[in-house]
C-alpha positions as CSV (number, residue, x, y, z in Angstrom):
1,X,103.1,42.5,107.5
2,X,100.4,44.1,109.6
3,X,101.5,47.3,111.4
4,X,100.2,45.6,114.5
5,X,103.3,43.3,114.5
6,X,105.5,46.4,114.6
7,X,103.4,48.1,117.3
8,X,103.7,44.9,119.4
9,X,107.5,44.9,119.0
10,X,107.7,48.5,119.9
11,X,105.6,48.0,123.1
12,X,107.5,44.9,124.1
13,X,110.8,46.7,124.8
14,X,112.7,44.5,122.4
15,X,113.8,47.5,120.3
16,X,115.9,48.7,123.3
17,X,117.2,45.2,124.2
18,X,120.8,46.2,123.6
19,X,120.5,49.9,124.3
20,X,122.0,51.7,127.3
21,X,119.9,51.7,130.4
22,X,120.4,55.4,130.8
23,X,118.5,55.9,127.5
24,X,115.6,53.6,128.3
25,X,117.2,50.3,127.0
26,X,117.8,47.0,128.7
27,X,121.6,46.5,128.0
28,X,120.8,42.8,127.9
29,X,123.7,40.4,127.6
30,X,124.6,38.9,124.2
31,X,123.1,35.5,124.9
32,X,119.7,37.0,125.7
33,X,119.8,39.2,122.6
34,X,120.6,36.1,120.4
35,X,117.9,33.9,122.0
36,X,115.3,36.7,121.5
37,X,116.3,36.8,117.8
38,X,116.0,33.1,117.5
39,X,112.4,33.1,118.9
40,X,111.3,36.0,116.7
41,X,112.8,34.4,113.5
42,X,111.3,31.1,114.2
43,X,107.8,32.7,114.7
44,X,107.9,35.1,111.8
45,X,111.1,35.7,109.9
46,X,109.7,38.9,108.3
47,X,109.0,40.5,111.7
48,X,112.5,39.5,112.9
49,X,114.1,40.9,109.7
50,X,112.4,44.3,110.0
51,X,113.2,44.8,113.7
52,X,116.7,43.5,113.5
53,X,117.7,46.4,111.2
54,X,116.9,48.7,114.2
55,X,119.7,47.5,116.4
56,X,122.6,48.7,114.3
57,X,121.4,52.4,114.4
58,X,121.0,52.0,118.2
59,X,124.5,50.7,118.6
60,X,125.9,53.4,116.3
61,X,124.2,56.2,118.3
62,X,125.3,54.7,121.6
63,X,129.0,54.9,120.4
64,X,128.7,58.4,119.0
65,X,129.4,61.7,120.6
66,X,127.7,63.8,118.0
67,X,124.5,65.8,118.8
68,X,122.2,63.4,117.0
69,X,122.7,60.9,119.8
70,X,120.8,63.0,122.3
71,X,118.0,63.6,119.8
72,X,117.4,60.0,118.7
73,X,118.9,57.4,121.0
74,X,116.2,57.7,123.7
75,X,113.2,57.4,121.3
76,X,114.8,54.5,119.5
77,X,115.7,52.7,122.7
78,X,112.2,53.1,124.1
79,X,110.5,51.9,121.0
80,X,108.9,55.2,120.2
81,X,110.7,55.1,116.8
82,X,111.7,52.2,114.6
83,X,114.8,52.6,112.4
84,X,115.8,50.9,109.2
85,X,119.3,50.8,107.6
86,X,120.6,51.7,104.2
87,X,124.3,51.0,104.1
88,X,124.9,47.4,102.9
89,X,125.9,48.9,99.5
90,X,129.1,50.2,101.2
91,X,130.3,46.6,100.9
92,X,130.4,46.9,97.1
93,X,133.6,49.0,97.5
94,X,135.6,50.0,95.4
95,X,132.3,50.7,93.5
96,X,130.5,53.6,95.1
97,X,126.8,53.3,94.9
98,X,126.0,56.3,97.0
99,X,128.2,59.4,96.9
100,X,128.1,62.1,99.6
101,X,129.2,65.7,98.9
102,X,129.1,68.9,100.9
103,X,126.4,71.3,100.0
104,X,124.8,74.4,101.8
105,X,126.3,73.6,105.2
106,X,125.1,70.0,105.1
107,X,125.5,66.8,103.1
108,X,124.1,65.8,99.7
109,X,123.4,62.1,98.9
110,X,123.3,60.8,95.3
111,X,123.1,57.2,94.0
112,X,121.1,54.1,94.6
113,X,120.4,52.0,97.7
114,X,119.7,48.5,96.2
115,X,117.9,47.1,99.3
116,X,116.0,48.9,102.0
117,X,113.7,46.8,104.3
118,X,110.8,48.1,106.3
119,X,109.5,50.8,104.0
120,X,106.3,52.2,105.3
121,X,107.0,50.6,108.7
122,X,110.1,52.4,109.8
123,X,110.1,56.0,111.1
124,X,113.7,56.8,110.4
125,X,116.7,55.3,108.5
126,X,120.4,55.2,109.0
127,X,121.8,56.1,105.5
128,X,125.4,55.8,104.4
129,X,127.6,56.9,101.5
130,X,131.2,57.5,100.6
131,X,132.6,61.1,100.6
132,X,135.0,62.7,98.2
133,X,137.7,62.1,100.8
134,X,137.0,58.3,100.9
135,X,135.2,58.4,104.2
136,X,132.2,56.3,105.1
137,X,129.6,58.8,106.3
138,X,126.4,57.8,108.2
139,X,123.4,60.1,108.8
140,X,119.8,59.8,109.9
141,X,116.8,60.9,107.9
142,X,113.0,60.2,107.9
143,X,112.0,57.0,106.2
144,X,109.6,58.5,103.8
145,X,109.5,59.8,100.2
146,X,110.9,63.3,100.2
147,X,112.8,65.7,97.8
148,X,115.9,63.7,96.6
149,X,114.6,60.4,97.9
150,X,112.3,58.1,95.9
151,X,111.4,54.5,96.7
152,X,110.8,51.8,94.1
153,X,107.6,49.7,94.2
154,X,107.8,47.0,96.9
155,X,109.8,44.0,95.7
156,X,108.1,40.6,95.2
157,X,110.6,38.2,96.8
158,X,110.6,34.4,97.1
159,X,110.5,34.8,100.8
160,X,109.9,37.7,103.2
161,X,107.9,39.8,100.8
162,X,106.1,41.0,104.0
163,X,109.3,42.8,105.0
164,X,108.4,45.6,102.6
165,X,111.7,45.8,100.8
166,X,112.4,48.5,98.2
167,X,115.3,50.1,96.5
168,X,115.9,53.8,97.0
169,X,116.9,56.4,94.4
170,X,118.8,59.3,95.8
171,X,119.0,62.4,93.6
172,X,120.2,65.3,95.7
173,X,118.9,64.3,99.1
174,X,120.1,67.1,101.4
175,X,120.6,66.4,105.1
176,X,121.8,68.9,107.7
177,X,125.2,68.4,109.3
178,X,123.5,67.7,112.7
179,X,122.0,64.5,111.2
180,X,125.4,62.9,110.8
181,X,126.2,60.2,113.4
182,X,129.5,58.8,112.1
183,X,132.2,59.8,109.8
184,X,135.3,57.6,109.5
185,X,137.7,56.3,106.9
186,X,136.2,53.6,104.7
187,X,139.1,51.2,105.6
188,X,138.5,51.6,109.3
189,X,134.8,51.0,108.9
190,X,135.4,48.0,106.7
191,X,137.8,46.5,109.2
192,X,135.1,46.5,111.8
193,X,132.3,45.4,109.5
194,X,133.9,42.5,107.7
195,X,134.1,40.0,110.6
196,X,130.5,40.5,111.6
197,X,128.9,38.4,108.9
198,X,131.3,35.5,109.4
199,X,129.4,34.5,112.5
200,X,126.3,32.3,112.2
201,X,123.1,34.2,112.5
202,X,120.7,33.5,115.4
203,X,117.9,33.6,112.8
204,X,119.3,30.4,111.2
205,X,119.0,28.6,114.5
206,X,115.6,30.0,115.1
207,X,114.2,28.9,111.7
208,X,115.8,25.4,112.1
209,X,114.4,25.0,115.6
210,X,110.9,26.0,114.4
211,X,111.1,23.3,111.7
212,X,112.2,20.7,114.2
213,X,109.3,21.6,116.4
214,X,107.0,20.8,113.4
215,X,108.6,17.4,113.2
216,X,108.1,16.8,116.9
217,X,104.4,17.7,116.5
218,X,103.9,15.4,113.6
219,X,103.1,12.3,115.7
220,X,105.3,10.2,113.5
221,X,108.2,8.1,115.0
222,X,110.3,8.6,111.9
223,X,109.8,12.4,112.1
224,X,110.7,12.4,115.8
225,X,113.8,10.4,115.2
226,X,114.9,12.7,112.5
227,X,114.2,15.7,114.7
228,X,116.3,14.4,117.6
229,X,119.3,13.7,115.4
230,X,119.1,17.1,113.7
231,X,118.5,18.9,117.0
232,X,121.7,17.3,118.5
233,X,123.7,18.5,115.5
234,X,122.2,22.0,115.7
235,X,122.8,22.4,119.4
236,X,126.4,21.4,119.0
237,X,127.0,23.9,116.2
238,X,125.1,26.6,118.1
239,X,127.3,26.3,121.2
240,X,130.5,26.5,119.2
241,X,129.3,29.4,117.0
242,X,128.1,31.5,119.9
243,X,131.4,30.8,121.8
244,X,133.3,32.3,118.9
245,X,130.8,35.2,118.5
246,X,131.7,36.1,122.1
247,X,135.4,35.9,121.4
248,X,136.9,39.3,122.4
249,X,138.8,39.6,119.1
250,X,136.2,39.6,116.2
251,X,138.8,39.2,113.4
252,X,140.4,36.1,114.8
253,X,139.3,32.5,113.9
254,X,137.6,33.6,110.7
255,X,138.0,30.3,109.0
256,X,136.4,28.5,112.0
257,X,133.6,31.0,112.1
258,X,132.8,30.5,108.4
259,X,132.9,26.7,108.8
260,X,130.4,26.8,111.6
261,X,128.2,29.3,109.7
262,X,128.1,26.9,106.7
263,X,127.4,23.9,108.9
264,X,124.5,25.8,110.5
265,X,123.1,26.4,107.0
266,X,123.4,22.7,106.3
267,X,121.4,21.7,109.4
268,X,118.8,24.5,108.8
269,X,118.4,23.2,105.2
270,X,118.0,19.6,106.4
271,X,115.5,20.6,109.2
272,X,113.3,22.7,106.9
273,X,113.4,20.0,104.2
274,X,112.5,17.3,106.8
275,X,109.5,19.4,107.8
276,X,108.3,19.6,104.2
277,X,108.9,15.9,103.7
278,X,107.0,15.1,106.9
279,X,104.1,17.2,105.9
280,X,103.8,15.5,102.5
281,X,101.5,17.2,100.0
282,X,100.1,19.5,102.6
283,X,103.5,21.2,102.7
284,X,102.8,22.7,99.3
285,X,99.8,24.7,100.5
286,X,101.0,28.3,100.7
287,X,99.2,28.5,104.1
288,X,101.4,25.7,105.4
289,X,104.2,26.6,107.8
290,X,106.7,24.0,106.6
291,X,107.0,25.5,103.1
292,X,107.2,29.0,104.6
293,X,110.1,28.0,106.9
294,X,111.9,26.4,103.9
295,X,111.5,29.6,101.9
296,X,112.7,31.7,104.8
297,X,115.7,29.4,105.1
298,X,116.5,30.1,101.4
299,X,116.5,33.8,102.3
300,X,118.8,33.4,105.2
301,X,121.4,31.6,103.0
302,X,122.0,35.0,101.3
303,X,121.0,37.5,104.0
304,X,124.1,39.7,104.9
305,X,126.2,37.7,102.4
306,X,129.7,39.0,101.7
307,X,132.3,37.7,99.2
308,X,134.0,35.8,102.0
309,X,130.8,34.1,103.1
310,X,129.7,33.2,99.6
311,X,133.1,31.8,98.7
312,X,133.3,29.7,101.9
313,X,129.7,28.5,101.5
314,X,130.2,27.4,97.8
315,X,133.4,25.6,98.8
316,X,131.6,23.7,101.5
317,X,128.8,22.8,99.2
318,X,131.2,21.6,96.5
319,X,133.0,19.3,99.0
320,X,129.8,17.9,100.6
């Protein structure tokens, strides 16, 4: 991914789309945030994936009352800084992949972050681990190699290799106490985190729509007919999924959320497959957009996957 992509996103104001206005953000409503994500994912899923990491640190800072908020929220909301995230490993609990201990008036991090996206593109990262007291602790650090923090070589992935994903080895990374943005019981954090990934991702709808646009541009009546049928199905699922995403109680209607998520996967898979079929042999050219969308669709099937999501998706596939 060229750095110019990230610079364009920074200049656009998109990094502050959900941030408080008082800190330079737009505080845009959820439907605007989702549609923006759809557009980005449909244009370049790697660019979407790198910048989407940024919004969780912004939300975490906006909800915090600790000193780091005043130091970082403004630059992150304004796009002066881009943040990555290093906390999905918390979902492996009760296994603890990153341990946090007290040391020299600060915090020491030890362990492995299996996945970190945006290495070499991000300015800072939101890093998390589990303390000796069973707390989930989140802190900011610079997104660069430093004493106690070592990246792996960039991973070669079936899709989104451009997202510059690495693993991180933490061996005594020390951060001052003022870098901490959140400390809470693991159970409380998990209760808030678990429902998030039961909702359908806007990126799924964005990639599916981009594939259907290819069908519409093919100039083939059969492709146009397939596009219209799939678009009708996609639009219906999208309306229902977003209505549930806006429900005021995120841990309600979990089975319905998961069912809509798997149906969205089904339509995305059908749309990207149809784009490949419509393109014929040309679709196998690595410069072709249809095969890229199909591979990006494969990535989205497992992005943010939790045990609940995986179980529901496999059950849906088995009964199809």
